[in-house]
VEXLUM-903600 format. One record per residue (C-alpha): residue in one letter; chain; x, y, z negated. Coordinates in Angstrom, 3 decimals, always signed. Example, Ala and Ser with C-alpha at 12.3 -4.5 7.8 and 13.67 -1.06 7.14 Angstrom:
MIDREN  res  chain      east     north        up
MIDREN    a      A   +12.300    -4.500    -7.800
MIDREN    s      A   +13.670    -1.060    -7.140
! end
This chain:
MIDREN  res  chain      east     north        up
MIDREN    x      A    -2.300   -16.561    -7.926
MIDREN    x      A    +1.041   -18.412    -7.704
MIDREN    x      A    -0.794   -21.687    -7.105
MIDREN    x      A    -2.870   -20.002    -4.409
MIDREN    x      A    +0.234   -18.597    -2.724
MIDREN    x      A    +1.876   -22.014    -2.882
MIDREN    x      A    -1.178   -23.533    -1.177
MIDREN    x      A    -0.880   -20.969    +1.616
MIDREN    x      A    +2.824   -21.711    +2.096
MIDREN    x      A    +2.266   -25.448    +2.177
MIDREN    x      A    -0.604   -25.016    +4.660
MIDREN    x      A    +1.671   -23.015    +6.966
MIDREN    x      A    +4.455   -25.590    +6.752
MIDREN    x      A    +2.212   -28.648    +7.100
MIDREN    x      A    -0.001   -27.209    +9.845
MIDREN    x      A    -3.302   -28.380    +8.367
MIDREN    x      A    -5.328   -28.374    +5.163
MIDREN    x      A    -5.210   -32.179    +4.961
MIDREN    x      A    -1.409   -32.437    +5.232
MIDREN    x      A    -0.962   -29.562    +2.745
MIDREN    x      A    -3.209   -31.435    +0.323
MIDREN    x      A    -1.009   -34.544    +0.661
MIDREN    x      A    +2.154   -32.540    -0.029
MIDREN    x      A    +0.647   -30.909    -3.104
MIDREN    x      A    -1.113   -34.089    -4.310
MIDREN    x      A    -4.471   -32.340    -4.184
MIDREN    x      A    -7.710   -32.911    -2.280
MIDREN    x      A    -8.349   -30.930    +0.934
MIDREN    x      A   -11.290   -29.192    -0.746
MIDREN    x      A    -8.986   -28.015    -3.565
MIDREN    x      A    -6.529   -26.522    -1.053
MIDREN    x      A    -9.412   -24.855    +0.803
MIDREN    x      A   -10.675   -23.293    -2.431
MIDREN    x      A    -7.204   -21.955    -3.280
MIDREN    x      A    -6.816   -20.312    +0.110
MIDREN    x      A   -10.301   -18.827    -0.157
MIDREN    x      A    -9.522   -17.567    -3.669
MIDREN    x      A    -6.353   -15.892    -2.372
MIDREN    x      A    -8.313   -14.227    +0.432
MIDREN    x      A   -10.861   -12.951    -2.094
MIDREN    x      A    -8.113   -11.564    -4.341
MIDREN    x      A    -6.478    -9.761    -1.414
MIDREN    x      A    -9.748    -8.685    +0.137
MIDREN    x      A    -8.897    -9.977    +3.614
MIDREN    x      A    -9.115   -13.134    +5.713
MIDREN    x      A    -5.775   -14.862    +6.261
MIDREN    x      A    -6.914   -17.723    +8.523
MIDREN    x      A    -8.348   -17.702   +12.007
MIDREN    x      A   -11.241   -20.139   +11.606
MIDREN    x      A   -12.538   -19.708   +15.175
MIDREN    x      A   -10.243   -22.551   +16.245
MIDREN    x      A    -9.880   -26.118   +14.991
MIDREN    x      A    -7.806   -26.670   +12.992
MIDREN    x      A    -7.650   -23.108   +11.600
MIDREN    x      A    -4.300   -21.310   +11.571
MIDREN    x      A    -2.838   -18.149   +10.103
MIDREN    x      A    -3.910   -14.905   +11.699
MIDREN    x      A    -1.592   -11.916   +12.112
MIDREN    x      A    -2.195   -10.622    +8.596
MIDREN    x      A    -1.843   -14.124    +7.175
MIDREN    x      A    +1.610   -14.448    +8.760
MIDREN    x      A    +2.755   -11.244    +7.061
MIDREN    x      A    +1.314   -12.373    +3.731
MIDREN    x      A    +3.118   -15.696    +4.208
MIDREN    x      A    +6.504   -13.935    +4.339
MIDREN    x      A    +5.800   -12.104    +1.089
MIDREN    x      A    +4.423   -15.280    -0.498
MIDREN    x      A    +7.613   -17.217    +0.252
MIDREN    x      A    +9.765   -14.417    -1.164
MIDREN    x      A    +7.627   -14.164    -4.288
MIDREN    x      A    +7.748   -17.924    -4.913
MIDREN    x      A   +11.535   -17.952    -4.469
MIDREN    x      A   +11.883   -15.107    -6.936
MIDREN    x      A    +9.604   -16.917    -9.355
MIDREN    x      A   +11.784   -20.039    -9.187
MIDREN    x      A   +14.891   -17.920    -9.737
MIDREN    x      A   +13.209   -16.317   -12.738
MIDREN    x      A   +12.379   -19.735   -14.186
MIDREN    x      A   +15.988   -20.872   -13.742
MIDREN    x      A   +17.157   -17.978   -15.936
MIDREN    x      A   +15.358   -19.510   -18.904
MIDREN    x      A   +16.338   -23.107   -18.168
MIDREN    x      A   +19.126   -24.604   -20.265
MIDREN    x      A   +19.535   -27.484   -17.792
MIDREN    x      A   +20.372   -25.461   -14.676
MIDREN    x      A   +23.926   -24.560   -13.713
MIDREN    x      A   +24.864   -21.235   -15.336
MIDREN    x      A   +24.672   -18.350   -12.894
MIDREN    x      A   +24.201   -14.619   -12.874
MIDREN    x      A   +25.708   -11.739   -14.825
MIDREN    x      A   +27.002   -12.414   -18.353
MIDREN    x      A   +27.713    -9.223   -20.309
MIDREN    x      A   +30.235    -9.884   -23.088
MIDREN    x      A   +31.355    -7.476   -25.771
MIDREN    x      A   +34.668    -7.920   -27.581
MIDREN    x      A   +35.583    -6.293   -30.868
MIDREN    x      A   +38.739    -4.187   -30.542
MIDREN    x      A   +40.646    -6.574   -32.817
MIDREN    x      A   +39.913    -9.459   -30.440
MIDREN    x      A   +40.850    -7.639   -27.246
MIDREN    x      A   +44.195    -9.245   -26.545
MIDREN    x      A   +45.705   -11.140   -23.659
MIDREN    x      A   +45.524   -14.621   -25.181
MIDREN    x      A   +41.723   -14.685   -24.849
MIDREN    x      A   +42.010   -14.525   -21.064
MIDREN    x      A   +42.598   -18.286   -21.046
MIDREN    x      A   +39.096   -18.949   -22.366
MIDREN    x      A   +37.578   -16.457   -19.946
MIDREN    x      A   +39.384   -18.021   -16.992
MIDREN    x      A   +38.205   -21.494   -18.050
MIDREN    x      A   +34.619   -20.225   -18.035
MIDREN    x      A   +34.790   -18.725   -14.555
MIDREN    x      A   +36.554   -21.807   -13.169
MIDREN    x      A   +33.906   -24.206   -14.457
MIDREN    x      A   +30.957   -21.954   -13.655
MIDREN    x      A   +31.927   -19.980   -10.534
MIDREN    x      A   +28.384   -18.628   -10.149
MIDREN    x      A   +28.726   -16.668   -13.386
MIDREN    x      A   +29.885   -13.065   -13.087
MIDREN    x      A   +31.429   -11.527   -16.195
MIDREN    x      A   +31.318    -7.952   -17.395
MIDREN    x      A   +33.571    -7.372   -20.401
MIDREN    x      A   +33.664    -4.353   -22.659
MIDREN    x      A   +35.568    -3.614   -25.858
MIDREN    x      A   +33.987    -1.596   -28.663
MIDREN    x      A   +33.923    -1.222   -32.411
MIDREN    x      A   +31.855    -3.979   -34.028
MIDREN    x      A   +29.055    -1.613   -35.077
MIDREN    x      A   +28.712    -0.287   -31.540
MIDREN    x      A   +28.590    -3.848   -30.177
MIDREN    x      A   +25.663    -4.592   -32.520
MIDREN    x      A   +23.856    -1.488   -31.255
MIDREN    x      A   +24.386    -2.482   -27.630
MIDREN    x      A   +23.120    -6.006   -28.288
MIDREN    x      A   +19.953    -4.627   -29.855
MIDREN    x      A   +19.515    -2.196   -26.955
MIDREN    x      A   +19.779    -5.022   -24.415
MIDREN    x      A   +23.037    -3.710   -22.906
MIDREN    x      A   +24.966    -6.872   -23.866
MIDREN    x      A   +24.098   -10.560   -23.820
MIDREN    x      A   +26.635   -11.690   -26.409
MIDREN    x      A   +29.488   -10.284   -28.492
MIDREN    x      A   +32.581   -11.809   -30.084
MIDREN    x      A   +33.337   -10.054   -33.364
MIDREN    x      A   +35.256   -10.388   -36.607
MIDREN    x      A   +33.312   -10.360   -39.877
MIDREN    x      A   +34.280   -10.574   -43.560
MIDREN    x      A   +34.055   -14.177   -44.714
MIDREN    x      A   +30.558   -15.049   -45.874
MIDREN    x      A   +28.990   -12.156   -43.968
MIDREN    x      A   +26.719   -12.211   -40.909
MIDREN    x      A   +25.529    -9.682   -38.377
MIDREN    x      A   +22.435    -7.717   -39.459
MIDREN    x      A   +19.054    -9.209   -38.444
MIDREN    x      A   +17.533    -9.782   -35.994
MIDREN    x      A   +20.951   -10.592   -34.511
MIDREN    x      A   +21.946   -14.267   -34.636
MIDREN    x      A   +25.431   -15.156   -35.898
MIDREN    x      A   +27.409   -18.272   -34.977
MIDREN    x      A   +30.674   -18.584   -36.939
MIDREN    x      A   +33.175   -20.398   -34.704
MIDREN    x      A   +36.585   -19.957   -36.368
MIDREN    x      A   +38.678   -18.318   -39.058
MIDREN    x      A   +41.176   -15.521   -38.474
MIDREN    x      A   +43.876   -15.540   -41.157
MIDREN    x      A   +45.797   -12.369   -41.932
MIDREN    x      A   +49.498   -12.302   -42.818
MIDREN    x      A   +51.737    -9.704   -44.456
MIDREN    x      A   +54.868    -9.316   -42.348
MIDREN    x      A   +58.134    -7.404   -42.350
MIDREN    x      A   +61.004    -7.043   -39.893
MIDREN    x      A   +63.935    -9.465   -39.703
MIDREN    x      A   +66.220    -7.166   -41.679
MIDREN    x      A   +63.606    -6.373   -44.315
MIDREN    x      A   +64.404    -7.040   -47.968
MIDREN    x      A   +60.912    -6.775   -49.464
MIDREN    x      A   +60.128    -9.670   -51.781
MIDREN    x      A   +56.866   -11.536   -51.594
MIDREN    x      A   +55.371   -10.163   -54.798
MIDREN    x      A   +52.921    -7.336   -55.395
MIDREN    x      A   +55.460    -5.184   -57.254
MIDREN    x      A   +57.838    -5.165   -54.308
MIDREN    x      A   +54.995    -4.627   -51.864
MIDREN    x      A   +53.791    -1.713   -53.986
MIDREN    x      A   +57.142    +0.043   -53.403
MIDREN    x      A   +57.263    -0.686   -49.662
MIDREN    x      A   +55.937    +1.578   -46.907
MIDREN    x      A   +52.950    +0.142   -45.032
MIDREN    x      A   +51.778    +0.196   -41.428
MIDREN    x      A   +47.997    -0.274   -41.472
MIDREN    x      A   +44.811    +0.405   -39.559
MIDREN    x      A   +43.229    +3.841   -40.125
MIDREN    x      A   +40.596    +4.252   -42.882
MIDREN    x      A   +37.321    +2.485   -42.140
MIDREN    x      A   +38.914    -0.942   -41.586
MIDREN    x      A   +37.591    -3.509   -44.066
MIDREN    x      A   +40.939    -5.378   -43.939
MIDREN    x      A   +42.772    -2.279   -45.073
MIDREN    x      A   +40.163    -1.731   -47.798
MIDREN    x      A   +40.437    -5.354   -48.954
MIDREN    x      A   +44.250    -5.184   -49.115
MIDREN    x      A   +44.243    -1.914   -51.065
MIDREN    x      A   +41.630    -3.319   -53.463
MIDREN    x      A   +43.749    -6.441   -54.038
MIDREN    x      A   +46.894    -4.393   -54.691
MIDREN    x      A   +45.118    -1.979   -57.037
MIDREN    x      A   +43.764    -4.908   -59.050
MIDREN    x      A   +47.395    -6.016   -59.412
MIDREN    x      A   +48.289    -2.520   -60.624
MIDREN    x      A   +49.874    -1.106   -57.459
MIDREN    x      A   +48.942    +1.317   -54.701
MIDREN    x      A   +50.401    +0.897   -51.196
MIDREN    x      A   +52.399    +3.738   -49.663
MIDREN    x      A   +50.919    +4.356   -46.215
MIDREN    x      A   +53.701    +5.202   -43.739
MIDREN    x      A   +51.698    +4.864   -40.522
MIDREN    x      A   +48.055    +4.480   -39.545
MIDREN    x      A   +47.857    +2.796   -36.155
MIDREN    x      A   +44.795    +1.231   -34.519
MIDREN    x      A   +46.771    -1.073   -32.203
MIDREN    x      A   +48.235    -4.460   -33.120
MIDREN    x      A   +51.083    -4.290   -30.607
MIDREN    x      A   +52.222    -0.913   -31.892
MIDREN    x      A   +51.851    -2.050   -35.499
MIDREN    x      A   +54.067    -5.037   -34.763
MIDREN    x      A   +56.633    -2.798   -33.086
MIDREN    x      A   +56.728    -0.561   -36.179
MIDREN    x      A   +57.152    -3.585   -38.431
MIDREN    x      A   +59.898    -5.103   -36.268
MIDREN    x      A   +61.795    -1.825   -36.280
MIDREN    x      A   +61.833    -1.837   -40.095
MIDREN    x      A   +59.493    +1.138   -40.446
MIDREN    x      A   +57.330    -0.726   -42.946
MIDREN    x      A   +55.454    -3.896   -43.759
MIDREN    x      A   +52.200    -4.665   -41.992
MIDREN    x      A   +49.034    -6.745   -42.062
MIDREN    x      A   +48.529    -8.701   -38.853
MIDREN    x      A   +46.546   -11.760   -37.679
MIDREN    x      A   +48.435   -15.057   -37.838
MIDREN    x      A   +47.309   -15.959   -34.300
MIDREN    x      A   +48.725   -12.673   -32.998
MIDREN    x      A   +52.082   -13.251   -34.665
MIDREN    x      A   +52.235   -16.868   -33.498
MIDREN    x      A   +51.511   -16.004   -29.892
MIDREN    x      A   +53.517   -12.828   -29.643
MIDREN    x      A   +56.365   -13.330   -27.203
MIDREN    x      A   +58.685   -10.655   -28.561
MIDREN    x      A   +62.306   -11.784   -29.056
MIDREN    x      A   +62.521    -9.843   -32.350
MIDREN    x      A   +61.848   -11.943   -35.448
MIDREN    x      A   +59.379   -11.195   -38.211
MIDREN    x      A   +59.160   -12.529   -41.736
MIDREN    x      A   +55.904   -13.558   -43.388
MIDREN    x      A   +55.382   -12.583   -47.020
MIDREN    x      A   +52.806   -14.406   -49.142
MIDREN    x      A   +52.264   -12.787   -52.537
MIDREN    x      A   +50.446   -14.775   -55.242
MIDREN    x      A   +46.696   -15.251   -54.769
MIDREN    x      A   +46.735   -13.550   -51.384
MIDREN    x      A   +44.080   -14.913   -49.044
MIDREN    x      A   +42.560   -12.520   -46.571
MIDREN    x      A   +40.581   -14.281   -43.855
MIDREN    x      A   +37.986   -13.108   -41.379
MIDREN    x      A   +35.250   -15.029   -39.623
MIDREN    x      A   +35.261   -15.128   -35.842
MIDREN    x      A   +31.631   -15.000   -34.731
MIDREN    x      A   +29.586   -15.099   -31.565
MIDREN    x      A   +26.607   -12.767   -32.000
MIDREN    x      A   +23.510   -12.574   -29.801
MIDREN    x      A   +19.912   -11.426   -29.957
MIDREN    x      A   +18.124   -14.625   -28.902
MIDREN    x      A   +18.194   -17.524   -26.475
MIDREN    x      A   +20.374   -17.055   -23.402
MIDREN    x      A   +18.636   -19.525   -21.101
MIDREN    x      A   +20.729   -20.580   -18.147
MIDREN    x      A   +23.762   -18.680   -19.493
MIDREN    x      A   +23.734   -20.621   -22.760
MIDREN    x      A   +26.181   -23.262   -21.499
MIDREN    x      A   +28.611   -20.580   -20.352
MIDREN    x      A   +28.586   -18.967   -23.803
MIDREN    x      A   +29.083   -22.383   -25.438
MIDREN    x      A   +32.166   -22.957   -23.283
MIDREN    x      A   +33.500   -19.509   -24.148
MIDREN    x      A   +32.979   -20.165   -27.862
MIDREN    x      A   +34.751   -23.530   -27.546
MIDREN    x      A   +37.756   -21.866   -25.930
MIDREN    x      A   +37.913   -19.179   -28.618
MIDREN    x      A   +37.629   -21.846   -31.320
MIDREN    x      A   +40.599   -23.785   -29.923
MIDREN    x      A   +42.770   -20.672   -29.789
MIDREN    x      A   +42.110   -19.764   -33.413
MIDREN    x      A   +42.421   -23.326   -34.703
MIDREN    x      A   +45.837   -23.619   -33.057
MIDREN    x      A   +47.045   -20.549   -34.999
MIDREN    x      A   +45.386   -21.467   -38.308
MIDREN    x      A   +48.409   -22.959   -40.021
MIDREN    x      A   +49.920   -22.092   -43.368
MIDREN    x      A   +53.423   -22.602   -41.996
MIDREN    x      A   +55.293   -19.257   -42.104
MIDREN    x      A   +55.807   -17.775   -38.669
MIDREN    x      A   +59.319   -16.540   -37.904
MIDREN    x      A   +60.458   -15.858   -34.378
MIDREN    x      A   +64.203   -15.939   -33.807
MIDREN    x      A   +66.173   -14.187   -31.121
MIDREN    x      A   +67.351   -16.579   -28.448
MIDREN    x      A   +71.112   -17.120   -28.697
MIDREN    x      A   +72.932   -17.651   -25.405
MIDREN    x      A   +76.196   -19.646   -25.678
MIDREN    x      A   +79.353   -17.644   -25.020
MIDREN    x      A   +80.440   -19.846   -22.142
MIDREN    x      A   +77.037   -19.403   -20.450
MIDREN    x      A   +77.135   -15.634   -20.941
MIDREN    x      A   +80.488   -15.430   -19.220
MIDREN    x      A   +79.548   -17.787   -16.412
MIDREN    x      A   +79.344   -16.358   -12.923
MIDREN    x      A   +77.797   -17.948    -9.864
MIDREN    x      A   +80.365   -19.379    -7.453
MIDREN    x      A   +81.342   -17.171    -4.528
! end
């Protein structure tokens, strides 16, 4: 019926069957048959054939309005599945709690600046809940953290884009040595039970013959860092978070023997994203750059800024 509706629209714009045939690269008889087929499907005549050349009757004019709207909607629908069109429409993005930090706003801003026709809806959830929402069709894509070598459960598609390295840190005044024995005697600030990072750390320490003393269970990186900086205990935090944290208080990185706890940063989706695919690719590229910039084995130590005495005492002239 779409071809028949298109024939009607072209007839109305061209003013005759012959000119409509030229515009559609068809013969006049083919255009006539399409209009007749449309009339048969609708059960009504759309042309006034008592005059030469025939023209739309009153009902045909009303059908023409609906036909134009339907064809426009059909073209819009096709553009949603096209990977060549400019990204547009609503993009629903889920972020795992551990990724919901201010530094990712740079990548999101870059996306909206390049593709201004894309509207974003962001939501932060636990990784398992993000998977459920993807499968339910409530999200288009999710950025999550997975254990290295793992993927999202099928039928979800997983694209690993970066590594997220974890570091053991203590406050500036801390005196914990970087060995498992010392770490076994130190109080720890960790995520609550259920976190695979916490489970992996405890497993590694128990294999070395030690059990961590849990001093605080906090599900917030900023608060964990504050506890660590205050000397309340040692913590386990992402290297990219430590590197980009703008606190003036220093932290020390401890690297016990054979300690390597990395996570995979992944973009997870259900299937093809059509016209929004390019927008997701740009978002993934921005995330990748952020994590690669922080993926360095150089210990991260932030020092308090020292202001020279003469500058501290300086006063603006009166």
